[in-house]
PyMOL CGO cylinders between C-alpha atoms (Angstrom):
from pymol import cmd
from pymol.cgo import CYLINDER

trace = [
    CYLINDER, -0.16, 0.15, -0.13, 1.28, 3.37, -0.84, 0.3, 1, 1, 1, 1, 1, 1,
    CYLINDER, 1.28, 3.37, -0.84, 1.33, 4.88, 2.21, 0.3, 1, 1, 1, 1, 1, 1,
    CYLINDER, 1.33, 4.88, 2.21, 1.82, 8.46, 0.38, 0.3, 1, 1, 1, 1, 1, 1,
    CYLINDER, 1.82, 8.46, 0.38, -1.49, 8.34, -1.59, 0.3, 1, 1, 1, 1, 1, 1,
    CYLINDER, -1.49, 8.34, -1.59, -2.95, 11.81, -1.88, 0.3, 1, 1, 1, 1, 1, 1,
    CYLINDER, -2.95, 11.81, -1.88, 0.18, 13.44, -0.86, 0.3, 1, 1, 1, 1, 1, 1,
    CYLINDER, 0.18, 13.44, -0.86, 1.89, 14.51, -4.10, 0.3, 1, 1, 1, 1, 1, 1,
    CYLINDER, 1.89, 14.51, -4.10, 3.64, 11.62, -4.66, 0.3, 1, 1, 1, 1, 1, 1,
    CYLINDER, 3.64, 11.62, -4.66, 3.27, 9.55, -8.30, 0.3, 1, 1, 1, 1, 1, 1,
    CYLINDER, 3.27, 9.55, -8.30, 2.14, 6.22, -7.63, 0.3, 1, 1, 1, 1, 1, 1,
    CYLINDER, 2.14, 6.22, -7.63, 2.37, 2.99, -9.59, 0.3, 1, 1, 1, 1, 1, 1,
    CYLINDER, 2.37, 2.99, -9.59, -0.71, 3.93, -11.44, 0.3, 1, 1, 1, 1, 1, 1,
    CYLINDER, -0.71, 3.93, -11.44, 0.63, 7.08, -12.73, 0.3, 1, 1, 1, 1, 1, 1,
    CYLINDER, 0.63, 7.08, -12.73, 4.27, 5.21, -14.55, 0.3, 1, 1, 1, 1, 1, 1,
    CYLINDER, 4.27, 5.21, -14.55, 4.19, 3.99, -17.90, 0.3, 1, 1, 1, 1, 1, 1,
    CYLINDER, 4.19, 3.99, -17.90, 6.70, 2.18, -19.15, 0.3, 1, 1, 1, 1, 1, 1,
    CYLINDER, 6.70, 2.18, -19.15, 7.67, 1.76, -23.20, 0.3, 1, 1, 1, 1, 1, 1,
    CYLINDER, 7.67, 1.76, -23.20, 9.68, -0.72, -25.27, 0.3, 1, 1, 1, 1, 1, 1,
    CYLINDER, 9.68, -0.72, -25.27, 10.97, 0.10, -28.42, 0.3, 1, 1, 1, 1, 1, 1,
    CYLINDER, 10.97, 0.10, -28.42, 12.46, -2.95, -30.37, 0.3, 1, 1, 1, 1, 1, 1,
    CYLINDER, 12.46, -2.95, -30.37, 11.52, -2.12, -33.98, 0.3, 1, 1, 1, 1, 1, 1,
    CYLINDER, 11.52, -2.12, -33.98, 12.44, 1.14, -36.31, 0.3, 1, 1, 1, 1, 1, 1,
    CYLINDER, 12.44, 1.14, -36.31, 8.75, 1.31, -36.84, 0.3, 1, 1, 1, 1, 1, 1,
    CYLINDER, 8.75, 1.31, -36.84, 5.97, 2.84, -35.54, 0.3, 1, 1, 1, 1, 1, 1,
    CYLINDER, 5.97, 2.84, -35.54, 8.12, 6.25, -33.87, 0.3, 1, 1, 1, 1, 1, 1,
    CYLINDER, 8.12, 6.25, -33.87, 4.64, 8.03, -34.58, 0.3, 1, 1, 1, 1, 1, 1,
    CYLINDER, 4.64, 8.03, -34.58, 2.67, 6.11, -32.40, 0.3, 1, 1, 1, 1, 1, 1,
    CYLINDER, 2.67, 6.11, -32.40, 5.21, 6.17, -29.79, 0.3, 1, 1, 1, 1, 1, 1,
    CYLINDER, 5.21, 6.17, -29.79, 5.29, 10.19, -29.92, 0.3, 1, 1, 1, 1, 1, 1,
    CYLINDER, 5.29, 10.19, -29.92, 1.48, 10.08, -29.08, 0.3, 1, 1, 1, 1, 1, 1,
    CYLINDER, 1.48, 10.08, -29.08, 1.28, 7.57, -26.46, 0.3, 1, 1, 1, 1, 1, 1,
    CYLINDER, 1.28, 7.57, -26.46, 3.96, 9.68, -25.10, 0.3, 1, 1, 1, 1, 1, 1,
    CYLINDER, 3.96, 9.68, -25.10, 2.50, 12.93, -25.51, 0.3, 1, 1, 1, 1, 1, 1,
    CYLINDER, 2.50, 12.93, -25.51, -0.88, 11.85, -24.03, 0.3, 1, 1, 1, 1, 1, 1,
    CYLINDER, -0.88, 11.85, -24.03, 0.48, 10.36, -21.06, 0.3, 1, 1, 1, 1, 1, 1,
    CYLINDER, 0.48, 10.36, -21.06, 2.64, 13.16, -20.46, 0.3, 1, 1, 1, 1, 1, 1,
    CYLINDER, 2.64, 13.16, -20.46, -0.76, 15.49, -20.81, 0.3, 1, 1, 1, 1, 1, 1,
    CYLINDER, -0.76, 15.49, -20.81, -1.97, 13.41, -17.52, 0.3, 1, 1, 1, 1, 1, 1,
    CYLINDER, -1.97, 13.41, -17.52, 0.97, 13.89, -15.79, 0.3, 1, 1, 1, 1, 1, 1,
    CYLINDER, 0.97, 13.89, -15.79, 1.93, 10.77, -16.43, 0.3, 1, 1, 1, 1, 1, 1,
    CYLINDER, 1.93, 10.77, -16.43, 6.18, 8.94, -15.07, 0.3, 1, 1, 1, 1, 1, 1,
    CYLINDER, 6.18, 8.94, -15.07, 7.04, 8.05, -18.57, 0.3, 1, 1, 1, 1, 1, 1,
    CYLINDER, 7.04, 8.05, -18.57, 10.13, 5.94, -19.23, 0.3, 1, 1, 1, 1, 1, 1,
    CYLINDER, 10.13, 5.94, -19.23, 11.02, 4.43, -22.55, 0.3, 1, 1, 1, 1, 1, 1,
    CYLINDER, 11.02, 4.43, -22.55, 13.66, 2.24, -23.30, 0.3, 1, 1, 1, 1, 1, 1,
    CYLINDER, 13.66, 2.24, -23.30, 14.46, 1.86, -27.49, 0.3, 1, 1, 1, 1, 1, 1,
    CYLINDER, 14.46, 1.86, -27.49, 16.48, -1.74, -28.12, 0.3, 1, 1, 1, 1, 1, 1,
    CYLINDER, 16.48, -1.74, -28.12, 17.50, -3.69, -31.26, 0.3, 1, 1, 1, 1, 1, 1,
    CYLINDER, 17.50, -3.69, -31.26, 15.93, -2.52, -34.38, 0.3, 1, 1, 1, 1, 1, 1,
    CYLINDER, 15.93, -2.52, -34.38, 14.02, 0.83, -32.38, 0.3, 1, 1, 1, 1, 1, 1,
    CYLINDER, 14.02, 0.83, -32.38, 17.62, 2.20, -31.47, 0.3, 1, 1, 1, 1, 1, 1,
    CYLINDER, 17.62, 2.20, -31.47, 17.46, 3.77, -35.76, 0.3, 1, 1, 1, 1, 1, 1,
    CYLINDER, 17.46, 3.77, -35.76, 14.71, 5.90, -34.49, 0.3, 1, 1, 1, 1, 1, 1,
    CYLINDER, 14.71, 5.90, -34.49, 17.09, 7.77, -32.25, 0.3, 1, 1, 1, 1, 1, 1,
    CYLINDER, 17.09, 7.77, -32.25, 18.44, 9.32, -34.65, 0.3, 1, 1, 1, 1, 1, 1,
    CYLINDER, 18.44, 9.32, -34.65, 14.90, 10.47, -36.69, 0.3, 1, 1, 1, 1, 1, 1,
    CYLINDER, 14.90, 10.47, -36.69, 14.02, 13.59, -36.45, 0.3, 1, 1, 1, 1, 1, 1,
    CYLINDER, 14.02, 13.59, -36.45, 10.94, 13.28, -34.67, 0.3, 1, 1, 1, 1, 1, 1,
    CYLINDER, 10.94, 13.28, -34.67, 12.68, 11.60, -31.87, 0.3, 1, 1, 1, 1, 1, 1,
    CYLINDER, 12.68, 11.60, -31.87, 13.12, 15.27, -30.60, 0.3, 1, 1, 1, 1, 1, 1,
    CYLINDER, 13.12, 15.27, -30.60, 9.61, 15.29, -29.95, 0.3, 1, 1, 1, 1, 1, 1,
    CYLINDER, 9.61, 15.29, -29.95, 10.15, 12.54, -26.76, 0.3, 1, 1, 1, 1, 1, 1,
    CYLINDER, 10.15, 12.54, -26.76, 12.53, 15.05, -25.27, 0.3, 1, 1, 1, 1, 1, 1,
    CYLINDER, 12.53, 15.05, -25.27, 10.78, 16.60, -21.61, 0.3, 1, 1, 1, 1, 1, 1,
    CYLINDER, 10.78, 16.60, -21.61, 7.99, 14.45, -22.44, 0.3, 1, 1, 1, 1, 1, 1,
    CYLINDER, 7.99, 14.45, -22.44, 9.94, 10.49, -20.91, 0.3, 1, 1, 1, 1, 1, 1,
    CYLINDER, 9.94, 10.49, -20.91, 12.67, 9.64, -19.33, 0.3, 1, 1, 1, 1, 1, 1,
    CYLINDER, 12.67, 9.64, -19.33, 14.98, 7.96, -22.67, 0.3, 1, 1, 1, 1, 1, 1,
    CYLINDER, 14.98, 7.96, -22.67, 17.23, 5.16, -22.47, 0.3, 1, 1, 1, 1, 1, 1,
    CYLINDER, 17.23, 5.16, -22.47, 18.76, 3.62, -25.18, 0.3, 1, 1, 1, 1, 1, 1,
    CYLINDER, 18.76, 3.62, -25.18, 20.68, -0.28, -24.96, 0.3, 1, 1, 1, 1, 1, 1,
    CYLINDER, 20.68, -0.28, -24.96, 24.24, 0.57, -26.04, 0.3, 1, 1, 1, 1, 1, 1,
    CYLINDER, 24.24, 0.57, -26.04, 24.85, -2.88, -27.28, 0.3, 1, 1, 1, 1, 1, 1,
    CYLINDER, 24.85, -2.88, -27.28, 21.90, -2.34, -30.34, 0.3, 1, 1, 1, 1, 1, 1,
    CYLINDER, 21.90, -2.34, -30.34, 23.55, 0.84, -30.85, 0.3, 1, 1, 1, 1, 1, 1,
    CYLINDER, 23.55, 0.84, -30.85, 26.46, -0.10, -31.78, 0.3, 1, 1, 1, 1, 1, 1,
    CYLINDER, 26.46, -0.10, -31.78, 25.32, -3.20, -33.16, 0.3, 1, 1, 1, 1, 1, 1,
    CYLINDER, 25.32, -3.20, -33.16, 23.35, -1.22, -35.42, 0.3, 1, 1, 1, 1, 1, 1,
    CYLINDER, 23.35, -1.22, -35.42, 26.61, 0.89, -36.54, 0.3, 1, 1, 1, 1, 1, 1,
    CYLINDER, 26.61, 0.89, -36.54, 25.87, 4.17, -34.74, 0.3, 1, 1, 1, 1, 1, 1,
    CYLINDER, 25.87, 4.17, -34.74, 28.71, 4.04, -32.08, 0.3, 1, 1, 1, 1, 1, 1,
    CYLINDER, 28.71, 4.04, -32.08, 30.40, 7.36, -32.30, 0.3, 1, 1, 1, 1, 1, 1,
    CYLINDER, 30.40, 7.36, -32.30, 26.77, 9.21, -33.34, 0.3, 1, 1, 1, 1, 1, 1,
    CYLINDER, 26.77, 9.21, -33.34, 25.39, 9.62, -29.38, 0.3, 1, 1, 1, 1, 1, 1,
    CYLINDER, 25.39, 9.62, -29.38, 25.80, 12.93, -29.56, 0.3, 1, 1, 1, 1, 1, 1,
    CYLINDER, 25.80, 12.93, -29.56, 23.19, 13.40, -32.09, 0.3, 1, 1, 1, 1, 1, 1,
    CYLINDER, 23.19, 13.40, -32.09, 20.48, 11.47, -30.41, 0.3, 1, 1, 1, 1, 1, 1,
    CYLINDER, 20.48, 11.47, -30.41, 18.42, 14.17, -28.01, 0.3, 1, 1, 1, 1, 1, 1,
    CYLINDER, 18.42, 14.17, -28.01, 17.69, 13.98, -24.80, 0.3, 1, 1, 1, 1, 1, 1,
    CYLINDER, 17.69, 13.98, -24.80, 19.68, 10.94, -23.85, 0.3, 1, 1, 1, 1, 1, 1,
    CYLINDER, 19.68, 10.94, -23.85, 23.20, 11.99, -21.91, 0.3, 1, 1, 1, 1, 1, 1,
    CYLINDER, 23.20, 11.99, -21.91, 25.78, 9.35, -21.52, 0.3, 1, 1, 1, 1, 1, 1,
    CYLINDER, 25.78, 9.35, -21.52, 24.80, 7.33, -18.66, 0.3, 1, 1, 1, 1, 1, 1,
    CYLINDER, 24.80, 7.33, -18.66, 21.30, 7.40, -20.90, 0.3, 1, 1, 1, 1, 1, 1,
    CYLINDER, 21.30, 7.40, -20.90, 23.43, 4.39, -23.16, 0.3, 1, 1, 1, 1, 1, 1,
    CYLINDER, 23.43, 4.39, -23.16, 22.57, 1.19, -20.59, 0.3, 1, 1, 1, 1, 1, 1,
    CYLINDER, 22.57, 1.19, -20.59, 22.72, -2.75, -21.06, 0.3, 1, 1, 1, 1, 1, 1,
    CYLINDER, 22.72, -2.75, -21.06, 19.13, -4.23, -20.80, 0.3, 1, 1, 1, 1, 1, 1,
    CYLINDER, 19.13, -4.23, -20.80, 19.58, -4.68, -16.87, 0.3, 1, 1, 1, 1, 1, 1,
    CYLINDER, 19.58, -4.68, -16.87, 18.17, -0.32, -17.39, 0.3, 1, 1, 1, 1, 1, 1,
    CYLINDER, 18.17, -0.32, -17.39, 15.11, -2.47, -19.45, 0.3, 1, 1, 1, 1, 1, 1,
    CYLINDER, 15.11, -2.47, -19.45, 14.48, -5.00, -16.55, 0.3, 1, 1, 1, 1, 1, 1,
    CYLINDER, 14.48, -5.00, -16.55, 14.29, -2.14, -13.58, 0.3, 1, 1, 1, 1, 1, 1,
    CYLINDER, 14.29, -2.14, -13.58, 11.74, -0.38, -15.92, 0.3, 1, 1, 1, 1, 1, 1,
    CYLINDER, 11.74, -0.38, -15.92, 9.78, -3.16, -16.29, 0.3, 1, 1, 1, 1, 1, 1,
    CYLINDER, 9.78, -3.16, -16.29, 9.60, -3.87, -12.10, 0.3, 1, 1, 1, 1, 1, 1,
    CYLINDER, 9.60, -3.87, -12.10, 9.15, -0.14, -11.57, 0.3, 1, 1, 1, 1, 1, 1,
    CYLINDER, 9.15, -0.14, -11.57, 6.08, 0.42, -13.92, 0.3, 1, 1, 1, 1, 1, 1,
    CYLINDER, 6.08, 0.42, -13.92, 2.44, 0.41, -13.41, 0.3, 1, 1, 1, 1, 1, 1,
    CYLINDER, 2.44, 0.41, -13.41, 2.20, -0.37, -17.17, 0.3, 1, 1, 1, 1, 1, 1,
    CYLINDER, 2.20, -0.37, -17.17, 4.35, -1.67, -20.17, 0.3, 1, 1, 1, 1, 1, 1,
    CYLINDER, 4.35, -1.67, -20.17, 4.16, -1.43, -23.63, 0.3, 1, 1, 1, 1, 1, 1,
    CYLINDER, 4.16, -1.43, -23.63, 5.96, -2.97, -25.99, 0.3, 1, 1, 1, 1, 1, 1,
    CYLINDER, 5.96, -2.97, -25.99, 6.86, -1.67, -29.77, 0.3, 1, 1, 1, 1, 1, 1,
]
cmd.load_cgo(trace, "trace")
C-alpha cells in the first residue's frame, strides 16, 4: 500500500514504461508519450534492437522532456551507430545502458507497452 497516496507523490498507476524494439511506429510512441505526459504520467522509454535506429530520426526530439529516455548501448553499437551518441537528443552518456536498465523499468512501472 502506498502510504503517500494523495500527498503529491506519484503512485504506480501514474507510471508507464515503453519498450521500443522496432524501427517502426515512432509516431505511435510519440502520440502515446504525449498523451501520458499530458495526464502527468511518469513515462520511461527504452530503445533496443532496431528501435535504436529511431533515435536519429528528426521526430525523435518530440519525446524530449516528455519521458525519461534510455538506449541499449549494445544495440546502438551493433547497428553501426557508435560515435553518434551526441546526435541523440535528450539522451545523455549515462542513458546509454544495458538490458539491466530495461529490467529495472519493467519492475518499477505499473504499465508496460512494447512496440
